[in-house]
Every structure is written in structure tokens, then in C-alpha cells.
VOTITI-604625 format. One record per residue (C-alpha): residue number from 0; residue in one letter; x negated, z, y. Coordinates in steps of 0.001 Angstrom, whole numbers. Each point is the difference from the previous one (the first is absolute). Layout:
# residues N
   i aa       X       Z       Y
 NUM  A       X       Z       Y
...
This chain:
# residues 429
   i aa       X       Z       Y
   0  M    9192   30068   13023
   1  T   -3716    -354    -635
   2  T   -1569   -3404     609
   3  W   -2142   -1034   -2951
   4  Y   -1576   -2939   -1727
   5  A   -1753    -551   -3290
   6  S   -1287   -2601   -2424
   7  F     668     -75   -3731
   8  R   -1547   -1975   -2832
   9  D    2508   -1045   -2640
  10  P   -1105     432   -3603
  11  W    1896   -3182   -1046
  12  L    -724   -1988    2573
  13  G   14477  -15672   35829
  14  C    2489   -2340     620
  15  K    3501     570   -1362
  16  K   -1103    -930   -3488
  17  T   -2979    2342      87
  18  R    1920    2918    1488
  19  W    2768    -527   -2577
  20  L   -2525     269   -2840
  21  I   -1678    3070    1488
  22  V    3235    1870     745
  23  W    1701    -672   -3317
  24  G   -3177     599   -1990
  25  G    -502    3312    1789
  26  L    3588    1090    -607
  27  L    -244    -796   -3707
  28  C   -3270    1912    -345
  29  W    1393    2975    1949
  30  A    3152     118   -2111
  31  A   -1982    -221   -3224
  32  A   -2523    2686     898
  33  G    2396    2953      77
  34  Q   -1557    3386    -759
  35  A   -1525    -882   -3368
  36  H   -3420    1319    -949
  37  P   -2733   -2691      44
  38  A    -773     639   -3690
  39  D    3516   -1131    -929
  40  D   -1244   -3564     465
  41  L   -2692     207   -2693
  42  I     507   -2558   -2761
  43  S     -80    1520   -3475
  44  S   -3248    -593   -1889
  45  Q    1950    -362   -3230
  46  A    2272   -2663    1465
  47  A   -2950   -1905    1453
  48  A   -1877     113   -3289
  49  R    2750   -2080   -1631
  50  Y   -1057   -2853    2277
  51  G   -3745     440    -413
  52  L    -623    2005    3180
  53  E   -1752    3314     545
  54  R    -190    2161    3103
  55  A   -3536     177    1361
  56  W     811    2742    2524
  57  F    2472    1232    2543
  58  A    -496    1941    3225
  59  Y    1772    1332    3065
  60  A    -840    -694    3608
  61  R    -166    2969    2341
  62  V    3453    -254    1542
  63  E    2948    2362     427
  64  P    2906   -2144   -1324
  65  S    2680    2015    1806
  66  R   -1577    -744    3390
  67  H   -2284   -3011    -372
  68  R    -536   -3087   -2145
  69  V   -2690   -2471    -951
  70  V     138   -2809    2565
  71  Q   -2287   -2367   -1896
  72  W   -1916    -301   -3267
  73  V   -2988   -2382     -34
  74  L   -2285   -1156   -2816
  75  A   -3417   -1084    1278
  76  G   -2715    -538   -2564
  77  D    -663    3160   -2000
  78  H    2251    2304    2048
  79  V    3679     550     686
  80  F     866    1291    3485
  81  A    3107    1896    1092
  82  L    1068     355    3644
  83  T    2677    2613     700
  84  S    2419     402    2900
  85  D   -1812    3141    1188
  86  G   -3242   -1964     517
  87  T   -1847     882   -3218
  88  V   -2171   -2566   -1788
  89  Q    -921     653   -3631
  90  S   -2369   -2022   -2186
  91  F     345    -121   -3815
  92  D   -2408   -1523   -2515
  93  S    2004   -2887   -1477
  94  E   -1329     534   -3547
  95  T     178    3795    -278
  96  G    2541    1096    2620
  97  Q   -2411    2602    1357
  98  T     284     694    3728
  99  S   -3112   -1174    1848
 100  W     936    1417    3395
 101  V    2889     991    2272
 102  T     -41    -460    3791
 103  E    2552     814    2690
 104  I    -218   -2494    2852
 105  A    3096     203    2195
 106  S    2030    2591    1864
 107  P    3657     499   -1030
 108  A    1088   -1908    3107
 109  D   -2101   -3078    -874
 110  T    1901   -1839   -2748
 111  P   -2186   -1630   -2708
 112  V     714   -3696    -570
 113  G   -2413   -1280   -2648
 114  L   -3566    -312   -1261
 115  A   -2498   -2514   -1362
 116  A   -3394     377   -1685
 117  N   -3078   -2090    -578
 118  S   -3192     901   -1853
 119  E   -1293    2205    2822
 120  V    2856    1400    2078
 121  V    3700     868      71
 122  A    2076    -932    3066
 123  V    3197    1910     803
 124  V    2555   -1042    2616
 125  T    2389    2456    1615
 126  A    2595    -597    2689
 127  T   -2650     253    2725
 128  R   -3509    -223   -1474
 129  L   -2360   -1605   -2497
 130  Y   -2134    2416   -2047
 131  L   -3096    -995   -1971
 132  L   -1133    2141   -2960
 133  Q   -3060    -115   -2218
 134  R    1228   -1248   -3370
 135  Q   -2424    2128   -2007
 136  D    1069    3404    1323
 137  G    2931    -504    2399
 138  R   -1997    1118    3033
 139  Q    1453   -1296    3284
 140  L   -2368   -2396    1758
 141  W    2029    -780    3113
 142  S    3473    -654    1364
 143  R    1258   -2291    2753
 144  P    3349    -391    1768
 145  L    2199   -3033    -582
 146  S    1430   -1957    2925
 147  G    3516     -25   -1472
 148  A    2181     917   -2963
 149  P   -1453   -1141   -3336
 150  S    2209   -1874   -2438
 151  A   -1682     758   -3325
 152  A   -3172    1007   -1812
 153  P   -3330   -1374    1234
 154  A   -2323   -2518   -1674
 155  L   -3760     293    -475
 156  S   -2703   -2620    -152
 157  A   -3659     970    -386
 158  G    -432     446    3751
 159  Y    3435     387    1590
 160  A    3228    1948    -287
 161  Y    3095   -2000     969
 162  V    3285    1482    1173
 163  S    3199   -1976     570
 164  L    2231    1242    2838
 165  L    3760    -446     243
 166  A    -392   -1885    3282
 167  G   -1750   -2881   -1796
 168  R   -3547    1086     760
 169  L   -2816     213   -2538
 170  E   -2814    2415     871
 171  G   -3469     -39   -1566
 172  F   -2296    3039      59
 173  D   -3738    -296    -652
 174  L    -764    2470   -2803
 175  A   -3668     488     898
 176  N     493     227    3752
 177  P    3200    1912     867
 178  Q    -813    -156    3728
 179  R     152   -3782      37
 180  P    3062   -1409    1816
 181  V    2926    -667   -2309
 182  W     340   -3658    -952
 183  H    3530   -1387    -115
 184  Y    2381   -2915    -417
 185  Q    3349       5    1764
 186  T    2743   -2141   -1529
 187  S    3617    -572     872
 188  G    2673    1716   -2068
 189  H    -436    3232   -1939
 190  S   -2175     998   -2947
 191  Y    1478    2218   -2705
 192  H   -2526    -262   -2833
 193  R   -3564    1023    -660
 194  P   -2768   -2564     447
 195  L   -2236   -1195   -2819
 196  A   -3795     -57     274
 197  T   -2396   -1685   -2429
 198  R   -3711    -692      69
 199  Q     647   -2995    2265
 200  I    3377     198    1716
 201  V    2676    2267    1429
 202  S    3624   -1127    -140
 203  W    3233    1355    1436
 204  S    3517   -1218     756
 205  N    2872     388    2445
 206  D    3802    -178    -120
 207  E      15   -3569    1338
 208  G   -1315   -1408   -3273
 209  Y   -3647    -343    1030
 210  L   -2943     863   -2226
 211  F   -3203     531    2005
 212  V   -3538    -100   -1391
 213  G   -3224     997    1723
 214  S   -3631     588    -901
 215  A    -437    3547   -1323
 216  E   -3617     774     912
 217  E    -437   -2105    3141
 218  P    3499     503    1373
 219  R    1546   -3208    1285
 220  P    3116   -1981    -902
 221  L    -293   -2729   -2621
 222  W    3493   -1428    -567
 223  R    3702     769    -192
 224  I    2869   -1290   -2129
 225  H    3704     -35     782
 226  T    2109     518   -3132
 227  Q    3711    -711    -178
 228  D     988    3675     341
 229  E   -1435    3470     576
 230  V   -2957    1172   -2067
 231  V    1261    3411   -1153
 232  A   -2992    1177   -2048
 233  A   -3763     174     284
 234  S   -1979   -2973   -1289
 235  A   -2329     102   -3011
 236  A   -3353   -1666    -485
 237  Q   -2425   -1120   -2635
 238  E   -2806   -2124    1326
 239  P     174   -2710    1054
 240  H    3792     214     387
 241  L    2622    1973    1888
 242  Y    3494     576   -1444
 243  A    2942     637    2319
 244  A    3595     770    -983
 245  S    2928    -665    2313
 246  W    3687     766     401
 247  D     528   -3749    -502
 248  G    -693     589   -3714
 249  Y   -3352   -1778    -141
 250  L   -3378    1238   -1131
 251  Y   -2602   -1935    1973
 252  C   -3632    -558   -1008
 253  Y   -2423    -828    2836
 254  D   -3707    -514     330
 255  Q   -1198    3168    1722
 256  L   -2308   -1649    2521
 257  S    1702   -3306     820
 258  G    3690     865    -446
 259  R     523   -3054   -2217
 260  E    3077     425   -2169
 261  V   -1036    -290   -3656
 262  W    3463     485   -1506
 263  R    3313    1756     459
 264  Y    2603    1177   -2471
 265  S    3600    1081     605
 266  V    1455    2862   -2040
 267  G    3463    -735    1407
 268  L     534    3303    1849
 269  P   -1901    1945    2680
 270  I   -3309    1571   -1048
 271  T    -200    3522    1388
 272  K   -3243    1445   -1408
 273  Q   -3683    -834      89
 274  P   -1072   -2369   -2808
 275  A   -2202    1445   -2750
 276  I   -2907   -2267    -984
 277  V   -1268     694   -3522
 278  A   -1939   -2059   -2552
 279  G     946   -3467    1217
 280  R    3619     768     871
 281  A    2045    1139    2972
 282  Y    2843    2441    -651
 283  V    2747     198    2623
 284  A    3290    1877     107
 285  S    3033   -1677    1537
 286  L    3068    1637    1512
 287  S    2229    -783   -3016
 288  P   -1926    2040   -1374
 289  A   -2285   -1972   -2299
 290  L   -3711     -54    -778
 291  H   -1618   -3452      44
 292  A   -3345   -1020   -1524
 293  I   -1653   -3018    1665
 294  D   -3146   -1810   -1122
 295  L   -2657     156    2741
 296  G   -1595   -3272   -1045
 297  T    3115   -2160     216
 298  G    2574    1974    1978
 299  R    2482    -473   -2827
 300  P    2197    2708   -1560
 301  V   -1017    1661   -3259
 302  W    3094    2179    -474
 303  A    2515    2166    1875
 304  V    1699    3221   -1120
 305  D    3201    1232    1616
 306  G     492    3635     942
 307  L   -3596     891     900
 308  C    -912     823    3579
 309  Q   -3712     762    -308
 310  F   -3125   -1117   -1837
 311  V   -1903    3040   -1287
 312  A   -3058   -1040   -2055
 313  Q   -1272   -2333   -2699
 314  G   -1513    1319   -3229
 315  K   -1518   -1698   -3023
 316  S    3220     309   -1995
 317  A    2720    -345    2631
 318  L     905    -365    3640
 319  Y    1891    2820    1729
 320  G    2754    -103    2602
 321  L    2395    2498    1563
 322  D    3709    -230     791
 323  S    1937    1758    2769
 324  R     892    2907   -2323
 325  G   -3652     812    -683
 326  T      35   -1492   -3499
 327  L   -3409   -1264   -1126
 328  T     501   -3334   -1759
 329  L   -2521   -1520   -2417
 330  L    -197   -3808      34
 331  D   -1672   -2633   -2119
 332  R   -2768   -1385    2217
 333  Q     514   -3610   -1084
 334  T    3799    -271    -126
 335  G    1329    2881    2083
 336  G    2037    1189   -2977
 337  I     973    3681     112
 338  L   -1921    2095   -2538
 339  G    1398    3396     895
 340  R    1163    2381    2731
 341  L   -1046    3531     935
 342  T    2616    1890    1974
 343  S   -1142    2143    2889
 344  S    1772     817    3296
 345  P    1162   -1904    3096
 346  R   -2497    2143    1921
 347  V   -2900   -1672   -1817
 348  T   -1844   -2977    1458
 349  A   -3358   -1507    -904
 350  I   -3308    -717    1661
 351  V    -402   -3755    -407
 352  N   -3250    -387   -1938
 353  G   -1671   -3376     126
 354  Q   -3415    1540    -641
 355  T     193    1467   -3531
 356  D    2363     458   -2957
 357  R     967    3571     972
 358  I    3655     848     725
 359  F     497    2373    2941
 360  L    3503    1430     429
 361  V     652    2195    3050
 362  N    2732    1676    1996
 363  Q     359    1310    3548
 364  Q     -38    3602   -1204
 365  G   -3703    -240    -903
 366  L    -111    -932   -3695
 367  V   -2403   -2712   -1188
 368  Q    -280    -894   -3690
 369  C   -2476   -2441   -1507
 370  W     806   -1858   -3247
 371  R   -2100   -2326   -2095
 372  E     325   -1981   -3215
 373  M   -1048    2023   -3051
 374  G   -3727     -48    -590
 375  A    -794   -1551    3394
 376  T   -2430    2730    1008
 377  E   -1849   -2404    2299
 378  P    2092   -1878    2577
 379  V     333   -3769     -53
 380  R   -1180   -1078    3465
 381  Y    1536   -3102    1525
 382  R   -1834     663    3260
 383  Q   -3047    2143     659
 384  S    2073    1839    2602
 385  S    2668    -655    2586
 386  E   -2779    -463    2556
 387  S   -1834   -2784   -1846
 388  P    2409   -2430   -1663
 389  Q   -1443   -2529   -2386
 390  P     449   -3721     679
 391  S    2738   -1732   -1960
 392  A     -66   -3389   -1646
 393  A     466   -2836    2456
 394  P    3681    -933     308
 395  A    1216   -3534    -389
 396  P     496   -2072    3154
 397  A    3249     382    1891
 398  A    1178   -3387   -1247
 399  A     166    1370   -3533
 400  V    2942    2184     951
 401  E    3302   -1541     982
 402  A     872     846    3594
 403  A    3450    1532     241
 404  A    -139     364    3775
 405  P   -1889   -1430    2981
 406  A   -3648    1038      92
 407  S   -1037    2786    2321
 408  S   -1895   -1032    3102
 409  V   -3439    1466     530
 410  E    -991     797    3555
 411  E   -3746     443     379
 412  A   -1534    2269    2605
 413  A   -2811    -856    2345
 414  D   -3459     318   -1531
 415  E   -1067    2629    2498
 416  I    1819    2679    1953
 417  P    -414    -624    3768
 418  E   -2894    1948    1485
 419  D    2047    1278    2943
 420  N    2460    1770   -2314
 421  P   -1345    1032   -3398
 422  F    3472    1209   -1052
 423  E    1982   -3119     881
 424  N    2227   -1315   -2765
 425  P     322   -3807      99
 426  F    3139     237   -2153
 427  F    1996    2096    2464
 428  E    2348   -2005    2163
């Protein structure tokens, strides 16, 4: 079968817990994939039009579905990136679907794990190496070996690429000077999730319930928090706050630099996915499943909708979520009331979009489809890009939210890393 890809414009426009989630999620996706053609997952333009939506474009990643799959889809600013299991990286324009470039970075024996992008570069992690690509044209700049098995996709700040290893080690690579010794933290326990990097901080977690935070551009530890259970998803950030979700069912809001707890809110069941921070609200999916909207200023609930396992995007007219069967659900932004449903396929997932109002639905067989509200020819931008989040309104003090559990303890690091060991981690015991 010939491998091909194209872009079309539409005229209408861990620990036991973590391993359990990974294994069962993988089995469900494998069972659902079958031998169907990727185009079978396209939502009908006529059906979408009944709910005020039009397809902006759809495209196919360069992947042979019978042999390979898309490992990860990433939205970063004005581009969508696809990483396939045969080591191919493809960049799409997020407004037109046109392919900007395609690059092959890994040998068949070097399994791709994940990617991240900032405004200048794209970082790709495989089972053994970190690759750095020029964002503009996909040209490889350099690659470096990892000291152990990576656990997830990397994170990028302006100056560093961060990779979390299964053995509990975080490694930081200087983007401008690839020959510089790798900076690292070693923690106890194991890390199963990708780190998060912002303009100021890098954060990561382990299976012992710790959330670690360090300085992103002058690497050193800042503080750590011990939650009541494992943190089973990456954190989210919007300056000046960091949002962490835990298996204990709480969404925590911390000050990024001091670690001060601003508020916490319990959704009643474990939170298994990264929070989405959009327009003054946090959206989190619990294991029930249910999608919860939480006010960032107060930490209080706005609404919750049963049956949804993923936040997708927020438009001017509605908010969009996805259930486990791939059904796109339209919600009233203020009440959470269901406005309509668009049936798709269990193979379909979404790229969580906290940046604009565009809806990106994808599958592992290489299909990506972009939807928008009718007439919305220019995107509504909630953030300039994923690399430069805009500050949110200042939340209320922690006392304004009723504490349902004992407060987390903040452990501060030493101000300076000892001169005799620039890699020493004062948190590691």
C-alpha cells in the first residue's frame, strides 16, 4: 500500500494506578482501531452544520496505518505537529492544514516517545535520545543520548529541553550549547508523566505523590509539595499560578515561585488528565467520567457534566467536550447544559486546545480535522501561543475557599546549589 498524505480545504467549513490506566487505555484504543480507513472518522459537514459548525480543513499525516500509528498530536501556536511510530515528524499549519515540512528523525529500532515545541525549536524524545529540530523547516540541529529510559514527551522552556526518566530523574539540556553537561535532578520513586515548562518554572511529579518545581532558565530546585496521592497527569500553568491534579481527586492551585497553596477543590474522584486552563476557568476530567469547570479566581465549581472524559475547546457560542465513544458534545458555557452531540468514532480523540477556539479531532491512523463555529474565519485567541501564556486574574486568598483536607506542606530548597556539586538535589533523601 502506498504511503500518502494530503490536506483539504472544506467548502463549508507508573505506579499500579498509572500502569492500570495506560494498559486499559491502550487495549481500548487497540480494539477500537481495527482495520478501518482513517477517513471513516470524518464528521459529516451536514450534521455539523445543524449545530453551527463548519469544517475548516482536514488532512492526513504521513503514516502507513497497517504498520504504524501516530504516537502524539501536539498543538503549539500556529502549527499542529504529528509524531509517528516510525520516527516521522510532520508540521501542519493550524489554520489551513497545509503541510509545512516532514522530517524523519529516528531509526526503526529507536522507538519515538513524544515531542514538544516552542517558538523556535521542536524537541523529540525517543527511547534512547533527544533530538532538536528547527521549528521553521524541520531541520535537525543536534541529538544527544539520554542516561535512561524516558517516561513521556519532553518539555521546552526558552533555553532548555527537559526530559523525565522512569527512574525518577529529570534531565535538562541547554538548547544553545548541546555540548554543555546535562543538568539533572534525581528524586526517589518513579516518574511516569511529562514535565511542564513555563517562562519561569519547570515542574514534574513522581509516583510517591510529590510535585517538584524548579527554575526553568537558571536550573535549580525551588520547592516541592506532597499531595495525598499520586499525581497522574502533567500540571498546567497560567502565570502566576501552577495547577496540579492528583489521584486524590483534588485540583490544587499554587503560586509558581513560592509554592504557596492558593486554593484546592475536590471533584470527588481521581483526576487522570492534565487540566485545561481557558478564559478564567480550569477544566478537569475525573475518572467517573465527568468534566468539571472550576473558577480560577475562587477555586469554586461552576458546573460538572457527567459522561465526558476530555475538554476539547471553547468557542464564542459553546464549549466542546468529548466522551469515550468519540462523540463531540456541545455545552452551554455558563451552565454546562448539553446543546447537542455529534457522533464520530471511538477511534477519535481531540487535541486539547486552550489557545484558540478551534476544534481539532484526530486519530492514531493519521487523520486530523479542524472545525470552527460558522463565520469564525479568524480564530479567537485565549493565549498568544502555548509558549507564552497570558497572566490570569489574581485568585482569591486560600482562606476564601473552604479546606476539605489538610493543607499541603511546602518544602523550600536551598537558595543556591552547592559549588562542589552543581547537580546536587537538596530534595533527594
